[in-house]
C-alpha positions in Angstrom: -26.5 35.9 -21.2 -24.0 37.9 -21.7 -25.1 41.7 -22.9 -23.6 43.2 -26.1 -24.0 46.1 -28.2 -23.9 46.5 -31.8 -23.7 49.3 -33.4 -24.4 49.4 -37.9 -25.2 51.5 -40.8 -25.0 50.8 -44.2 -23.9 53.2 -47.4 -25.0 53.2 -51.2 -22.6 55.4 -54.1 -26.2 55.6 -55.7 -29.3 53.0 -55.3 -28.4 51.2 -56.4 -25.2 51.4 -56.5 -21.3 50.7 -54.7 -22.4 50.0 -51.4 -20.6 49.8 -48.4 -21.4 48.2 -44.6 -19.9 49.0 -41.1 -20.8 47.2 -37.5 -18.9 47.8 -34.6 -19.4 45.7 -31.7 -19.0 46.0 -27.8 -18.9 43.3 -24.7 -17.6 45.7 -22.1 -14.3 47.6 -21.9 -13.6 44.9 -26.0 -14.4 46.4 -29.6 -14.9 44.8 -33.1 -15.4 46.7 -36.2 -16.5 44.9 -39.0 -17.2 46.4 -42.2 -17.8 45.1 -46.4 -19.2 46.4 -49.4 -21.1 45.6 -52.5 -19.9 46.1 -56.0 -23.4 46.9 -57.2 -26.5 46.8 -54.2 -29.1 49.3 -52.6 -29.0 51.1 -49.5 -31.1 49.1 -47.4 -29.2 45.8 -48.8 -26.2 47.4 -46.9 -28.1 47.5 -43.4 -29.1 45.1 -43.5 -25.8 43.0 -44.5 -24.9 44.7 -41.6 -26.6 43.7 -38.9 -26.4 40.3 -39.5 -22.6 40.5 -40.0 -22.6 42.1 -36.6 -25.8 39.0 -34.8 -23.2 36.4 -37.2 -19.9 37.1 -35.2 -21.2 36.7 -32.2 -20.4 33.5 -31.0 -23.4 32.1 -28.3 -26.4 33.5 -27.7 -26.5 37.0 -26.3 -29.2 39.7 -25.6 -27.9 42.2 -27.9 -28.9 45.8 -28.0 -28.2 47.1 -32.3 -28.4 50.3 -32.1 -28.7 51.0 -36.3 -29.7 54.5 -38.2 -32.4 52.7 -40.9 -35.8 53.4 -39.7 -36.3 50.1 -42.5 -34.6 47.5 -40.1 -35.9 49.3 -37.5 -39.6 49.3 -39.0 -39.5 45.9 -40.0 -38.1 44.1 -37.1 -40.0 46.5 -34.0 -43.0 46.7 -35.5 -43.1 43.3 -37.1 -43.9 43.8 -41.0 -41.5 41.1 -41.9 -43.4 38.4 -40.4 -46.3 39.7 -42.0 -44.3 39.7 -45.9 -42.5 36.0 -44.2 -46.4 35.2 -43.5 -47.6 35.8 -46.6 -45.4 34.2 -48.9 -42.9 37.4 -48.8 -46.0 39.2 -49.7 -46.6 43.3 -48.5 -49.8 44.3 -47.1 -50.1 46.5 -50.5 -49.3 43.3 -52.6 -46.4 43.8 -53.9 -43.2 41.1 -53.3 -40.6 42.7 -50.7 -37.6 42.9 -51.2 -34.5 41.3 -49.9 -35.9 38.6 -49.1 -32.7 36.4 -49.5 -31.4 38.8 -46.4 -34.7 38.4 -44.3 -34.4 35.2 -44.9 -30.7 34.9 -42.7 -32.0 38.0 -40.4 -34.8 36.3 -39.2 -33.1 32.4 -37.9 -30.2 35.0 -35.5 -32.8 37.5 -34.2 -34.6 33.9 -32.7 -30.3 32.9 -31.6 -30.1 36.0 -30.2 -32.3 38.9 -27.7 -31.8 41.7 -29.7 -33.8 44.9 -29.0 -33.5 47.4 -32.1 -32.7 50.6 -31.5 -32.7 53.8 -33.3 -31.5 56.6 -33.8 -30.3 59.9 -36.7 -28.2 59.2 -39.2 -25.3 61.7 -39.4 -26.2 63.7 -35.6 -23.0 63.2 -33.9 -24.1 59.5 -32.6 -19.4 58.7 -32.4 -20.7 55.0 -33.3 -22.7 55.6 -35.7 -20.3 57.9 -37.3 -17.7 55.5 -37.1 -19.7 53.1 -38.8 -20.9 55.7 -41.4 -17.2 56.3 -42.0 -16.3 52.2 -42.1 -19.0 51.4 -44.8 -18.4 55.1 -47.0 -15.2 53.2 -47.4 -16.0 50.5 -48.4 -17.9 51.5 -50.6 -15.6 53.5 -52.4 -13.2 50.3 -52.8 -15.6 49.5 -56.4 
C-alpha cells in the first residue's frame, strides 16, 4: 500500500454560518490541495467534509496518516464514539441524536477502504500544513 499524508481543516464564520474546508495531500514529493465550502454550515461539518474530500481523492486503497486539528473528528474515530452511535441507530450515549449522520455515513466506508491513522494537532499553533489548510478553508468560507 502507498503511504499518503493528508492534512485537513475546516472553518466557519459563525456556527452556523458560511464555511469552508481545506485539504493538502502528500505522496512523496507530490502535493495536491483541495478546498470547498457551503453557505450555511457548521465548523464540524466542514472538518468532516475536509476529511471525506481528502480520502475520496485517493485513487486506490492507501495507508493514510491524516492530521487534523479537529478533536471532534479525532475523538469520534480514535475513541470509537462514531461506531457506538452507528450501532445505536445514530443515537449518542446521552440518548440524543448524533449530528452530521450523512457525513459519517459517507466517511465510514472510506475508513474501511483505507488504513487511516488520525493524528490531532493543536490548531493555529504554527503547524505549517495545518496553517495552509486553514488559509484554504477561510478563503472558501469568504466566497459565501
